[in-house]
VEXDREN-2710 file (C-alpha; in Angstrom, 1 decimal):
% VEXDREN-2710
k/r/px/py/pz
1/MET/104.7/90.6/92.5
2/ALA/103.6/90.2/96.0
3/LYS/105.9/87.8/98.5
4/PRO/104.9/86.1/101.4
5/ILE/107.7/87.5/104.5
6/GLY/109.1/85.1/106.8
7/LEU/109.3/85.6/110.2
8/ILE/112.2/84.1/112.5
9/ALA/112.0/84.8/116.5
10/ASN/114.3/83.4/118.8
11/PRO/112.9/82.0/122.1
12/ALA/116.7/81.3/123.3
13/SER/117.9/84.6/122.2
14/GLY/119.1/86.6/125.4
15/ARG/119.3/84.2/128.0
16/ASP/123.0/83.8/128.3
17/ILE/125.7/83.7/131.4
18/ARG/126.6/87.3/130.9
19/ARG/122.9/88.3/132.6
20/LEU/124.8/86.8/135.7
21/VAL/128.6/88.4/135.3
22/ALA/127.0/91.2/133.5
23/HIS/124.7/93.8/133.5
24/ALA/122.9/93.1/130.1
25/SER/119.0/93.8/130.2
26/VAL/116.4/90.8/129.4
27/VAL/114.2/90.8/126.0
28/ASP/111.9/88.0/127.9
29/ASN/109.8/86.1/125.1
30/SER/106.6/87.9/126.0
31/GLU/108.3/91.3/125.2
32/LYS/108.7/89.4/122.3
33/SER/105.2/88.4/121.6
34/ASN/104.3/92.2/121.8
35/MET/107.0/92.7/118.5
36/VAL/105.6/90.3/116.7
37/LYS/101.8/91.1/117.6
38/ARG/103.1/94.7/116.1
39/ILE/105.0/93.1/112.9
40/ILE/101.7/91.3/112.3
41/ALA/99.1/94.4/112.4
42/THR/102.1/96.4/110.4
43/LEU/102.0/94.1/107.7
44/ASP/98.2/93.4/107.7
45/SER/97.4/97.6/107.6
46/LEU/100.1/97.6/104.4
47/GLY/98.1/94.7/103.0
48/VAL/100.6/92.0/103.2
49/GLU/98.6/88.3/102.3
50/GLU/100.4/86.0/103.5
51/MET/103.5/85.3/106.7
52/LEU/105.5/81.8/106.9
53/VAL/106.6/81.5/110.5
54/MET/109.6/79.7/112.3
55/PRO/107.7/77.3/114.8
56/GLU/109.1/77.3/118.5
57/SER/108.3/75.5/121.6
58/PHE/107.4/79.0/123.4
59/GLY/104.8/80.4/120.9
60/ILE/105.7/83.5/120.5
61/THR/103.8/83.9/117.5
62/GLU/100.6/81.7/118.7
63/ARG/100.5/84.5/121.5
64/ALA/101.1/87.4/119.7
65/LEU/97.8/86.4/117.7
66/SER/96.0/85.9/120.7
67/LEU/97.2/89.6/121.9
68/LEU/95.0/90.9/118.8
69/PRO/91.9/92.5/119.1
70/GLN/90.7/90.9/115.8
71/LYS/92.4/88.0/113.7
72/PRO/94.2/89.4/110.7
73/LYS/93.5/89.2/107.4
74/MET/96.8/88.2/106.2
75/VAL/97.6/84.3/106.3
76/VAL/99.8/83.2/109.0
77/ASP/101.1/79.9/108.0
78/PHE/104.0/78.3/110.3
79/LEU/106.3/75.8/108.4
80/GLU/105.6/71.9/108.7
81/MET/108.6/71.4/110.9
82/ASP/110.3/69.3/113.8
83/VAL/111.1/71.9/116.6
84/ALA/113.8/70.2/118.4
85/GLY/114.2/73.3/120.4
86/ASP/117.9/74.7/119.4
87/TRP/119.6/76.9/116.7
88/THR/118.8/73.9/114.5
89/ASP/115.4/75.0/114.0
90/THR/116.4/78.4/112.8
91/TYR/118.7/77.0/110.3
92/ARG/115.8/74.5/108.9
93/ALA/113.4/77.5/109.2
94/ALA/115.6/80.1/107.0
95/LYS/116.3/76.9/104.3
96/MET/112.4/76.5/103.9
97/MET/111.5/79.8/103.7
98/ASP/114.6/80.7/100.8
99/GLY/113.1/81.5/97.8
100/LYS/109.4/81.6/99.1
101/VAL/109.4/84.9/100.7
102/GLY/110.3/88.2/99.6
103/ALA/112.0/89.1/102.9
104/ILE/112.9/87.4/106.6
105/ILE/112.4/89.4/109.6
106/SER/114.8/88.0/112.3
107/ILE/114.3/88.4/116.0
108/GLY/117.3/87.6/117.6
109/GLY/120.8/89.0/118.4
110/ASP/124.2/88.2/116.8
111/GLY/123.6/84.5/117.1
112/THR/120.4/83.5/115.5
113/ASN/121.8/86.5/112.4
114/ARG/124.6/84.0/111.9
115/VAL/122.6/81.1/111.9
116/ILE/120.5/82.3/109.2
117/ALA/123.6/83.5/107.4
118/LYS/124.7/79.7/108.1
119/SER/121.8/78.6/106.6
120/GLY/122.7/80.2/102.8
121/ALA/119.6/81.7/102.7
122/ASN/119.2/84.8/100.5
123/ALA/116.2/86.2/101.0
124/PRO/116.4/90.1/102.1
125/LEU/116.8/90.0/105.7
126/MET/115.5/92.6/108.2
127/PRO/117.0/91.6/111.5
128/ILE/116.1/93.2/115.1
129/SER/118.0/92.7/118.2
130/THR/117.0/91.2/121.6
131/GLY/119.8/89.7/122.0
132/THR/123.2/90.2/124.5
133/ASN/126.4/91.8/122.6
134/ASN/124.2/93.2/119.5
135/VAL/126.2/94.5/116.4
136/PHE/124.9/92.6/113.2
137/PRO/121.2/93.5/114.1
138/TYR/119.2/96.4/113.9
139/MET/117.6/98.4/117.2
140/ILE/114.5/99.5/115.9
141/GLU/110.9/99.3/117.0
142/ALA/109.5/96.0/115.3
143/THR/106.4/98.5/113.5
144/ILE/109.4/100.1/111.4
145/ALA/110.9/96.9/110.6
146/ALA/107.8/95.3/109.3
147/LEU/107.0/98.5/107.3
148/ALA/110.5/98.3/105.4
149/ALA/110.4/94.6/104.9
150/GLY/106.7/94.7/103.6
151/ALA/107.7/97.2/101.5
152/VAL/110.3/94.9/99.7
153/ALA/108.0/91.8/100.1
154/LEU/105.3/94.1/98.2
155/GLY/107.4/94.8/95.5
156/ALA/107.6/99.2/96.8
157/ALA/111.2/98.8/97.0
158/SER/113.4/97.2/95.3
159/PRO/116.2/94.6/97.4
160/GLU/118.9/95.7/94.4
161/LYS/118.3/99.2/95.5
162/VAL/117.5/98.9/99.6
163/ALA/119.6/96.3/101.0
164/PHE/123.1/96.0/100.6
165/ARG/125.4/92.5/101.0
166/THR/127.5/92.3/104.2
167/LYS/131.0/90.7/105.1
168/ARG/131.7/88.2/106.8
169/VAL/134.4/86.2/108.8
170/GLU/135.4/82.3/107.3
171/ILE/137.4/80.4/109.6
172/MET/139.6/78.2/107.6
173/VAL/141.2/75.0/109.6
174/ASP/143.3/72.9/107.5
175/GLU/142.2/75.0/104.6
176/LYS/138.7/74.2/104.8
177/LEU/136.0/76.3/106.1
178/ALA/134.8/75.3/109.4
179/ASP/132.5/77.9/110.1
180/ILE/131.4/82.0/109.9
181/ALA/130.7/85.1/111.6
182/LEU/129.2/87.9/110.6
183/ILE/131.3/90.6/113.1
184/GLU/134.0/89.2/114.7
185/ALA/136.4/85.6/115.7
186/GLY/138.3/85.4/118.3
187/ALA/140.7/82.5/119.5
188/THR/140.6/82.0/123.1
189/LEU/142.0/79.8/125.4
190/HIS/138.9/78.3/126.7
191/GLN/139.4/74.6/127.0
192/PHE/135.4/73.7/126.9
193/VAL/133.2/75.3/124.6
194/GLY/130.9/75.0/128.0
195/SER/128.4/78.3/128.6
196/ARG/129.6/79.6/124.8
197/ALA/129.0/83.2/126.0
198/VAL/132.8/84.5/126.3
199/TRP/133.3/86.8/128.8
200/ARG/136.3/86.0/130.6
201/LEU/138.7/89.0/128.8
202/GLU/141.8/87.5/130.3
203/LEU/141.2/83.9/128.1
204/VAL/140.9/86.1/124.5
205/ARG/144.6/85.9/122.3
206/GLU/143.6/87.0/118.6
207/ILE/140.5/88.6/117.2
208/VAL/139.4/88.8/113.3
209/ALA/136.7/91.7/112.8
210/ALA/134.6/92.1/110.2
211/VAL/132.9/95.1/111.7
212/CYS/134.4/96.9/114.4
213/ALA/134.0/100.6/116.4
214/PRO/134.1/102.1/119.6
215/TYR/130.6/102.3/120.0
216/ASN/130.6/98.4/119.3
217/ILE/130.1/96.2/122.2
218/GLY/131.7/92.5/122.9
219/LEU/135.1/91.4/121.0
220/SER/134.5/93.4/118.4
221/SER/135.4/96.9/120.4
222/ILE/139.0/95.6/120.9
223/PRO/140.4/96.5/117.6
224/GLY/137.5/99.4/117.7
225/ALA/139.4/101.3/120.0
226/PHE/141.6/101.4/117.1
227/TYR/139.4/101.5/113.4
228/GLU/136.3/102.3/112.7
229/ILE/135.1/99.7/110.1
230/GLY/131.4/99.3/109.0
231/GLU/129.7/97.0/106.8
232/LYS/130.2/99.0/103.8
233/ASP/133.7/99.0/104.3
234/GLU/135.9/96.8/102.0
235/ILE/138.9/96.0/105.1
236/GLY/138.2/93.9/108.6
237/ALA/140.7/94.5/111.1
238/TYR/143.1/92.0/113.8
239/ALA/144.4/92.3/116.9
240/LEU/146.5/90.3/119.5
241/VAL/146.4/90.5/122.6
242/GLY/149.2/90.3/124.9
243/ASN/150.9/91.1/128.1
244/GLU/152.6/94.1/126.2
245/GLY/151.8/97.0/124.4
246/GLU/149.0/100.0/124.3
247/GLU/146.6/99.4/127.1
248/VAL/142.9/100.2/125.9
249/ILE/139.4/99.7/128.0
250/SER/136.9/97.7/126.2
251/PRO/133.3/97.0/126.9
252/ILE/132.8/93.6/126.4
253/ALA/129.7/93.3/127.9
254/PRO/127.2/95.6/129.0
255/GLY/127.8/97.6/132.1
256/SER/131.5/95.4/132.0
257/LEU/134.6/97.4/131.2
258/LYS/137.4/95.7/131.2
259/ALA/141.6/96.6/130.4
260/LEU/143.8/95.0/128.0
261/LYS/147.1/95.1/126.1
262/ILE/147.0/95.0/122.5
263/GLU/150.7/93.7/121.1
264/ALA/149.9/93.8/117.3
265/ARG/146.9/95.1/114.9
266/LYS/146.9/95.4/111.2
267/ILE/143.9/96.6/108.8
268/LEU/143.1/93.3/106.8
269/ARG/141.8/93.2/103.2
270/GLU/138.8/91.0/101.8
271/GLY/140.1/88.3/101.4
272/GLU/143.4/88.6/102.5
273/ARG/143.6/85.2/105.1
274/VAL/145.2/86.0/108.8
275/GLU/147.0/83.0/110.3
276/ILE/145.5/82.2/113.7
277/ARG/148.4/80.9/116.2
278/THR/146.7/80.4/118.8
279/VAL/146.7/76.3/118.9
280/PRO/145.3/74.7/120.9
281/SER/142.1/77.0/121.0
282/VAL/138.4/77.3/121.9
283/ILE/137.2/79.4/118.7
284/ALA/134.1/82.3/119.4
285/LEU/132.1/83.3/116.9
286/ASP/130.4/86.3/117.1
287/GLY/131.1/86.2/121.2
288/GLU/130.2/82.2/121.7
289/ARG/132.2/79.8/121.7
290/GLU/131.8/77.6/118.8
291/PHE/134.1/75.0/118.4
292/ALA/138.2/73.8/119.5
293/VAL/141.0/73.5/117.6
294/LYS/143.6/70.9/118.3
295/GLU/147.7/71.2/117.9
296/GLY/148.6/70.6/114.8
297/GLU/145.7/72.6/112.8
298/LYS/146.5/75.1/110.7
299/VAL/144.1/78.0/111.3
300/GLU/143.2/80.8/109.5
301/ALA/140.8/83.3/109.1
302/ARG/139.7/85.8/106.1
303/ILE/136.9/88.5/105.6
304/THR/134.6/87.9/102.7
305/ARG/131.5/89.8/101.0
306/GLU/129.8/86.9/101.7
307/GLY/126.7/87.5/104.3
308/PRO/123.2/88.0/104.3
309/LEU/121.8/90.3/102.1
310/VAL/120.2/93.3/104.7
311/ILE/117.3/95.7/104.3
312/ASP/118.6/99.0/104.9
313/TYR/115.5/100.4/106.5
314/LYS/115.4/104.0/105.9
315/GLU/116.6/103.6/102.4
316/ALA/113.6/101.1/101.7
317/LEU/111.1/103.3/103.5
318/ARG/112.5/106.0/101.1
319/GLU/111.9/104.2/98.4
320/GLY/108.6/102.8/99.4
321/ALA/107.6/106.7/99.5
322/ARG/108.4/107.3/96.2
323/ASN/106.5/104.7/95.2
324/GLY/103.3/105.2/96.2
325/LEU/103.8/102.6/99.7
326/PHE/102.0/105.2/102.1
327/HIS/99.5/106.5/99.5
328/SER/95.6/105.3/100.7
END
């Protein structure tokens, strides 16, 4: 049975301080509107009947609709919710969409998708990258992303066959779940959350990564100098940064390589807890400072298979083709 498709386009993604201190590119909201225009046109041609959209202050989807040469046959409905202009919009929209849509298309970065994951939404996710240090979402043309999400929503590709459950890093404070990351969590010597983005590598002390590789960017590239760990691998990695040990060079931000020394590192099994000894500290999740931990608090991290259900777009389109998705 065909289901609607959800759309969450984050107008704030890709606008952090790393555009000033590094050389990150800019995907502005006008370009996001162009992406949404292509998504709507693709889904409409594919035969999707309805799309549920997160309202936001810039009017990304409204602008996209105005750019189309003709009104789509597909119904484009905006969720009835107040717009706060912060991360809670994404959180509430994902919760409202869950159970109503066959797939969610997200336009944003690691942070946007982390918020969707925190919402507990279990709809298959098609994440399109527009953030800064992106590892989780796909660098993919919006047309192809829409085709894959449409294949799932229309029933031409089964989520059981073409989607996979991702990992996450869970941060426990005094035995209680405090927050999650989708790629990596870092303990830093920052005193405040401040501008949030982590770009001063000399303040980073410990990293726990669910995914890492030498071709990643951001904090996960630090353990990635030693290990290549993907979403489907049942392990993660830990690295301790210090004044001694093997020196590595890390691409911490676009166009910005930093040298640092690794005092200790190890592979983590799924579910294995590792104590974070940098206390007090500010914990960064997927490259953004999120909360402080105080002296005397016990902080641990573990990697679990509790992340979002993500569509493998290549598998979705292969399965869709086998089931006649592209036959007139």
